[in-house]
PLY file of the C-alpha trace (Angstrom):
ply
format ascii 1.0
element vertex 427
property float x
property float y
property float z
element edge 426
property int vertex1
property int vertex2
end_header
45.75 21.79 24.17
44.18 18.81 24.38
44.24 18.48 27.96
43.38 22.16 29.01
39.05 21.23 29.73
40.48 18.15 31.56
42.70 17.14 33.53
44.32 19.97 35.91
47.83 21.37 36.33
49.26 18.15 38.23
52.63 18.41 35.92
52.67 14.62 37.07
49.71 13.79 35.55
49.81 15.68 32.57
52.75 14.15 30.89
50.71 10.87 31.53
47.60 11.69 30.24
50.42 13.05 26.51
52.12 9.86 26.41
48.68 8.16 27.11
46.92 9.96 23.65
50.27 9.24 21.78
48.95 5.30 21.82
45.21 6.41 21.59
45.75 4.29 17.66
47.44 1.17 19.04
43.83 1.39 21.83
41.56 2.01 19.45
42.36 -0.74 16.75
42.21 -3.21 19.83
38.07 -1.94 21.33
37.64 -1.98 17.61
39.05 -5.25 16.72
37.13 -6.70 19.12
33.56 -3.97 18.91
33.77 -5.06 14.96
33.12 -8.60 15.59
30.42 -8.14 17.91
28.20 -6.07 15.91
29.05 -8.52 12.54
28.14 -11.01 15.11
24.65 -8.77 16.59
23.83 -8.00 13.20
23.33 -11.51 11.87
21.62 -12.56 14.77
18.98 -9.73 14.75
18.44 -10.29 10.63
18.59 -14.25 11.98
15.60 -13.31 14.51
13.78 -11.31 11.50
14.47 -13.63 9.06
13.01 -16.50 11.39
9.68 -14.33 12.36
8.86 -13.92 9.31
9.26 -17.57 7.94
7.32 -18.86 10.84
4.65 -16.11 11.01
4.72 -14.31 7.29
3.29 -11.37 9.72
4.55 -7.15 9.76
2.26 -6.96 13.15
5.00 -9.51 14.35
7.65 -7.75 13.10
6.69 -4.40 14.21
6.09 -5.88 17.62
9.72 -7.44 17.44
11.15 -4.01 16.83
8.96 -2.87 19.23
10.10 -5.18 22.25
14.34 -4.27 20.92
14.11 -0.54 21.04
11.41 0.20 24.07
13.42 -0.33 26.91
16.87 1.26 25.29
13.93 4.62 24.39
12.82 4.34 28.53
15.80 3.81 30.44
18.66 6.20 28.40
17.95 8.76 30.81
18.83 6.21 33.96
21.54 4.87 33.04
23.28 8.03 31.99
23.55 8.83 35.80
24.87 5.17 36.28
27.26 5.86 33.49
28.75 8.37 34.36
29.39 7.29 38.12
30.79 3.76 37.10
33.56 2.74 35.77
32.68 3.00 32.15
34.74 0.42 31.07
33.31 -1.83 33.62
29.51 -0.59 32.40
31.00 -1.56 28.90
32.25 -4.95 30.00
29.18 -5.84 32.04
27.25 -5.28 29.66
28.17 -7.43 26.87
28.27 -9.87 28.67
24.47 -9.24 30.21
23.43 -8.81 26.15
25.65 -12.39 25.16
23.49 -13.80 28.67
20.02 -13.24 26.83
21.41 -14.42 24.02
22.74 -17.54 25.35
19.16 -18.05 26.66
17.46 -17.71 23.67
19.53 -20.39 22.12
18.45 -22.93 24.90
15.04 -22.40 24.33
15.86 -22.92 20.62
18.42 -26.16 21.40
15.15 -27.41 23.61
12.20 -27.18 21.56
10.50 -24.36 23.69
11.25 -20.78 22.05
8.01 -18.95 21.42
7.10 -15.82 20.17
6.83 -14.57 24.06
10.50 -15.37 24.47
11.49 -13.96 21.90
10.03 -10.78 22.22
10.52 -10.63 26.41
14.79 -11.07 25.01
14.76 -9.19 22.83
13.78 -5.84 25.47
16.22 -7.01 28.13
18.62 -6.74 25.29
17.67 -3.85 24.66
18.66 -3.09 28.09
22.71 -3.80 28.05
22.21 -1.57 24.58
20.64 1.21 26.71
24.53 1.05 28.81
27.02 0.00 26.34
27.20 2.40 23.47
26.83 5.61 25.79
29.67 4.27 28.06
31.36 3.29 24.45
30.95 6.86 23.20
31.06 8.68 26.68
34.69 6.79 26.31
35.72 8.17 23.56
37.20 11.97 23.91
39.18 10.86 27.24
41.31 8.69 24.96
42.01 10.20 22.32
42.80 14.56 21.02
39.82 16.80 20.44
40.57 17.10 16.64
41.03 13.07 15.98
37.32 12.23 17.32
35.05 13.05 13.83
37.43 10.70 12.09
37.28 8.39 15.17
32.97 8.41 14.78
33.54 8.34 10.46
35.34 5.05 11.47
32.64 4.04 14.06
30.52 4.70 11.18
32.05 2.09 8.82
31.83 -0.54 11.28
28.65 -0.50 11.74
27.81 0.25 7.79
30.05 -3.28 6.72
28.15 -5.13 9.95
24.35 -3.24 8.09
25.74 -4.88 5.15
27.47 -7.97 5.78
25.53 -9.23 8.53
22.24 -9.66 6.75
23.90 -11.51 4.18
25.87 -13.29 6.25
22.51 -14.32 8.65
20.01 -15.24 6.27
23.48 -17.31 4.83
24.07 -19.16 7.82
20.04 -19.98 9.19
20.12 -21.37 5.71
22.48 -24.47 7.01
22.10 -24.01 10.36
19.73 -24.39 13.27
18.57 -20.92 15.32
19.93 -22.14 18.11
23.91 -21.91 16.78
23.38 -18.88 14.54
21.93 -17.94 18.41
26.21 -18.39 19.23
27.54 -16.05 17.61
26.02 -13.35 19.17
27.54 -15.16 22.25
31.23 -15.15 20.73
31.19 -11.98 19.68
30.53 -10.31 22.67
33.16 -13.05 24.92
35.80 -11.24 21.61
34.73 -7.86 23.09
35.22 -8.09 26.19
38.72 -9.66 25.91
39.96 -6.93 23.79
39.12 -4.28 26.25
40.10 -6.02 28.90
43.98 -4.99 27.44
43.42 -1.58 27.59
43.17 0.95 30.17
40.30 4.04 30.20
40.22 5.71 32.11
37.16 7.51 33.35
36.39 12.06 33.51
37.82 13.22 37.45
34.56 14.24 39.11
34.73 17.38 42.11
34.59 16.97 45.02
31.27 17.30 46.45
30.27 17.79 50.77
27.87 15.65 49.97
26.22 12.49 47.82
24.41 13.97 45.41
20.74 12.70 44.86
19.70 10.42 41.49
17.40 12.46 40.20
19.58 15.17 40.21
22.52 13.73 38.81
19.71 13.41 35.95
18.94 17.15 35.45
22.61 18.38 35.64
22.46 15.89 32.52
19.68 17.51 30.69
21.23 20.77 31.69
24.63 20.56 30.36
22.53 20.42 27.32
20.07 23.29 28.00
22.69 25.97 29.13
24.75 25.89 26.08
22.11 27.27 23.48
24.00 25.98 20.68
24.02 23.06 21.93
20.31 22.92 23.08
19.59 24.38 19.25
21.31 21.55 17.15
19.85 18.54 19.99
16.14 20.03 18.50
16.73 20.46 15.33
18.66 16.93 14.94
15.22 15.28 17.10
13.26 16.60 15.07
14.72 15.49 11.60
13.80 13.03 13.41
10.42 11.98 13.44
10.33 12.69 9.90
13.47 10.88 8.60
11.90 7.47 10.95
9.14 6.51 9.34
10.38 6.90 5.88
12.76 5.01 6.34
10.58 1.86 7.56
8.22 2.83 3.95
11.71 1.49 2.30
10.92 -1.99 1.20
7.41 -1.16 0.37
8.04 1.74 -1.51
10.50 -0.34 -3.70
7.77 -3.46 -3.40
5.21 -1.77 -4.76
5.68 2.22 -6.58
8.80 0.78 -8.69
7.06 -3.15 -8.64
10.22 -4.47 -7.16
11.02 -8.00 -6.18
12.77 -9.65 -2.82
16.85 -9.46 -4.77
16.17 -5.53 -5.46
14.29 -4.84 -1.63
17.79 -6.22 -0.07
19.54 -3.85 -2.86
18.21 -0.65 -2.08
19.08 -2.28 2.05
22.85 -2.81 0.78
23.04 0.65 -1.09
21.97 2.25 2.07
24.67 0.79 3.46
27.30 1.06 1.34
26.44 4.77 1.14
26.62 4.39 4.94
30.25 2.92 4.13
31.25 5.75 1.78
30.76 8.26 4.30
32.07 7.31 7.16
35.85 6.31 4.95
34.69 10.52 4.36
35.12 11.14 7.59
37.88 9.00 8.49
40.20 10.12 5.82
41.42 13.15 7.99
40.95 16.50 9.43
38.12 19.06 7.64
38.58 22.33 8.28
34.82 22.97 8.27
32.21 24.22 10.47
31.18 20.70 11.79
27.57 22.75 11.80
27.24 23.83 9.04
28.30 20.84 7.38
25.68 18.87 9.04
22.41 21.96 8.43
23.57 20.29 4.48
23.51 16.97 5.73
19.76 17.59 6.72
18.96 19.66 3.30
21.04 16.26 1.03
19.01 13.55 2.90
15.79 15.43 2.82
16.87 16.13 -1.43
17.08 12.29 -1.49
13.14 11.66 -0.70
11.40 14.31 -1.92
13.43 13.58 -5.68
12.75 9.64 -4.53
8.96 11.11 -3.80
8.21 11.77 -7.60
9.84 9.65 -9.41
8.03 7.70 -11.89
7.25 3.89 -11.20
10.10 2.57 -13.77
12.46 5.36 -11.89
14.42 2.06 -9.33
17.83 3.15 -10.58
17.99 6.85 -9.48
15.92 5.22 -6.32
18.89 3.54 -5.86
21.32 6.08 -6.56
19.38 8.89 -4.46
19.89 6.41 -1.74
22.77 5.35 -1.73
23.39 9.19 -1.30
21.18 9.61 1.53
23.19 6.98 3.42
26.26 9.46 2.91
24.43 12.32 4.05
22.75 10.76 7.35
26.83 8.86 7.80
28.33 12.26 7.71
25.55 14.34 9.60
26.14 11.34 12.76
30.06 11.57 12.46
29.45 15.19 12.97
27.10 15.68 15.30
29.11 13.27 17.67
32.03 14.44 17.08
30.64 18.19 18.64
28.73 16.39 21.79
32.17 14.35 22.39
33.53 17.42 22.24
31.84 20.78 23.76
30.60 18.29 26.98
32.03 17.08 29.83
33.41 14.08 29.94
31.89 13.37 33.74
28.60 14.22 32.23
29.05 13.05 28.84
27.21 9.77 29.94
24.33 11.46 30.63
23.96 13.68 28.11
24.31 11.01 24.99
21.60 8.25 27.00
19.43 10.82 26.68
20.17 11.72 23.26
20.10 7.89 22.19
16.70 7.65 24.14
14.92 10.55 23.14
16.26 9.50 19.27
14.33 5.90 19.47
10.75 7.74 20.08
10.45 9.15 16.21
11.97 5.31 15.22
8.70 3.92 17.62
6.36 6.22 16.48
7.12 5.61 12.89
6.78 2.15 13.35
3.45 2.90 14.93
2.14 5.39 12.28
3.49 2.70 8.89
-0.26 1.83 8.33
-1.13 5.86 8.81
1.52 7.27 6.55
1.08 4.45 3.69
-2.41 4.64 3.66
-3.58 7.60 4.37
-0.76 9.39 2.67
0.51 7.33 -0.02
4.53 5.38 -0.52
5.22 8.29 -2.85
3.60 11.47 -0.99
5.34 10.33 2.11
8.65 10.78 0.63
7.37 14.55 -0.79
6.37 16.09 2.57
9.16 14.15 4.90
11.26 15.16 1.88
10.32 18.96 1.90
9.88 19.01 5.62
14.00 17.67 6.09
14.75 20.65 3.74
12.83 23.00 5.23
14.62 21.76 9.07
18.29 22.83 7.13
17.71 25.41 6.20
15.19 26.41 8.91
18.62 24.93 11.44
21.42 27.61 10.07
19.81 30.81 11.66
20.64 29.89 15.33
24.04 31.54 15.40
24.76 30.16 18.79
24.94 26.42 17.08
26.52 28.00 14.07
29.51 29.06 16.54
29.91 25.84 18.53
32.64 24.85 16.02
34.99 27.65 16.14
38.25 27.33 15.56
40.34 27.54 18.43
44.21 27.31 18.83
45.72 23.71 20.12
48.16 23.97 22.64
50.60 21.31 22.65
0 1
1 2
2 3
3 4
4 5
5 6
6 7
7 8
8 9
9 10
10 11
11 12
12 13
13 14
14 15
15 16
16 17
17 18
18 19
19 20
20 21
21 22
22 23
23 24
24 25
25 26
26 27
27 28
28 29
29 30
30 31
31 32
32 33
33 34
34 35
35 36
36 37
37 38
38 39
39 40
40 41
41 42
42 43
43 44
44 45
45 46
46 47
47 48
48 49
49 50
50 51
51 52
52 53
53 54
54 55
55 56
56 57
57 58
58 59
59 60
60 61
61 62
62 63
63 64
64 65
65 66
66 67
67 68
68 69
69 70
70 71
71 72
72 73
73 74
74 75
75 76
76 77
77 78
78 79
79 80
80 81
81 82
82 83
83 84
84 85
85 86
86 87
87 88
88 89
89 90
90 91
91 92
92 93
93 94
94 95
95 96
96 97
97 98
98 99
99 100
100 101
101 102
102 103
103 104
104 105
105 106
106 107
107 108
108 109
109 110
110 111
111 112
112 113
113 114
114 115
115 116
116 117
117 118
118 119
119 120
120 121
121 122
122 123
123 124
124 125
125 126
126 127
127 128
128 129
129 130
130 131
131 132
132 133
133 134
134 135
135 136
136 137
137 138
138 139
139 140
140 141
141 142
142 143
143 144
144 145
145 146
146 147
147 148
148 149
149 150
150 151
151 152
152 153
153 154
154 155
155 156
156 157
157 158
158 159
159 160
160 161
161 162
162 163
163 164
164 165
165 166
166 167
167 168
168 169
169 170
170 171
171 172
172 173
173 174
174 175
175 176
176 177
177 178
178 179
179 180
180 181
181 182
182 183
183 184
184 185
185 186
186 187
187 188
188 189
189 190
190 191
191 192
192 193
193 194
194 195
195 196
196 197
197 198
198 199
199 200
200 201
201 202
202 203
203 204
204 205
205 206
206 207
207 208
208 209
209 210
210 211
211 212
212 213
213 214
214 215
215 216
216 217
217 218
218 219
219 220
220 221
221 222
222 223
223 224
224 225
225 226
226 227
227 228
228 229
229 230
230 231
231 232
232 233
233 234
234 235
235 236
236 237
237 238
238 239
239 240
240 241
241 242
242 243
243 244
244 245
245 246
246 247
247 248
248 249
249 250
250 251
251 252
252 253
253 254
254 255
255 256
256 257
257 258
258 259
259 260
260 261
261 262
262 263
263 264
264 265
265 266
266 267
267 268
268 269
269 270
270 271
271 272
272 273
273 274
274 275
275 276
276 277
277 278
278 279
279 280
280 281
281 282
282 283
283 284
284 285
285 286
286 287
287 288
288 289
289 290
290 291
291 292
292 293
293 294
294 295
295 296
296 297
297 298
298 299
299 300
300 301
301 302
302 303
303 304
304 305
305 306
306 307
307 308
308 309
309 310
310 311
311 312
312 313
313 314
314 315
315 316
316 317
317 318
318 319
319 320
320 321
321 322
322 323
323 324
324 325
325 326
326 327
327 328
328 329
329 330
330 331
331 332
332 333
333 334
334 335
335 336
336 337
337 338
338 339
339 340
340 341
341 342
342 343
343 344
344 345
345 346
346 347
347 348
348 349
349 350
350 351
351 352
352 353
353 354
354 355
355 356
356 357
357 358
358 359
359 360
360 361
361 362
362 363
363 364
364 365
365 366
366 367
367 368
368 369
369 370
370 371
371 372
372 373
373 374
374 375
375 376
376 377
377 378
378 379
379 380
380 381
381 382
382 383
383 384
384 385
385 386
386 387
387 388
388 389
389 390
390 391
391 392
392 393
393 394
394 395
395 396
396 397
397 398
398 399
399 400
400 401
401 402
402 403
403 404
404 405
405 406
406 407
407 408
408 409
409 410
410 411
411 412
412 413
413 414
414 415
415 416
416 417
417 418
418 419
419 420
420 421
421 422
422 423
423 424
424 425
425 426
């Protein structure tokens, strides 16, 4: 039964929970409507900022610094924010974090309005927005198992990926369009508007908080952080799954930041082809989200995750061995990579939401998102090493081979394969 893990034997509360579960689609429709507009507006603004920095400075180093500023606070604060997410009302956390992000964007818009915006202003405010994101994403994902039935979590994760994919496809195009017809301050205000809509949509839904066991004395902060870590460590299957996922990111991120260089230098492409590859990855992610969101599949999700490791690794490997005139095949492989990456994320998220107690889910997700950002930062810092020392194609080949190997090794721990055993559902 969906509720057996989360709800005690109180019949009145059980009936209320079942009634709420029947309305989960309506609740998510309201939440997704606001979140879609917020994600789309944020993507538009993020690309507009990247484009503005590119035009103003023409410096890859500045773009890398901006990306680091936008990720580093979230990477550092993740384990800390998780404790507060599990302590506080999660709906309020989402509203306050969205509002804080909007406030940061509004300050940046005012700086552009009065004509005093400088590069360091952008770096600081990107970092502040990252602090808000460190709260919002984990709080949202940690709330999902309390709203929807467990057997629908994979579908919900797939639909989440559809929303992100549509934003990633439309955002860059709209960002470039708006920046060409409006001043930067007006483009930034789109993000403020999107955040307001997202916050208002949350006011119309009830998001329950997980039940917490009675404690004789208040918990210590470090103890709560440790509990989040132990929730993963004590489950050997989850420990293996998290470990393989994080190792994979160390090989995915350095290659992912080299896709534009691969298009321009190896395939002798142009700016249009660079944007086409980005769009095709997003289109693949959209297809992957649709595949996972359309129905509930009777397949072991851990097996699916491991297979996606192998498929994604093969797309990198084959991309690296293509000749200079193989751009069309590179585009096809990129689309397949987008599909496999989204299927992996959807299945992974659903397992974590199912296997972790909702009272600790905020800490677990925050810790995972935080650790998952470290490879991204390393990829940004080490792109010169990979491109200059290994070479573009060799980097694709080496990282692809390692990902395939990891995918096969991930089948060895039987404890992880047993994570998604089918259990009878009691109604």
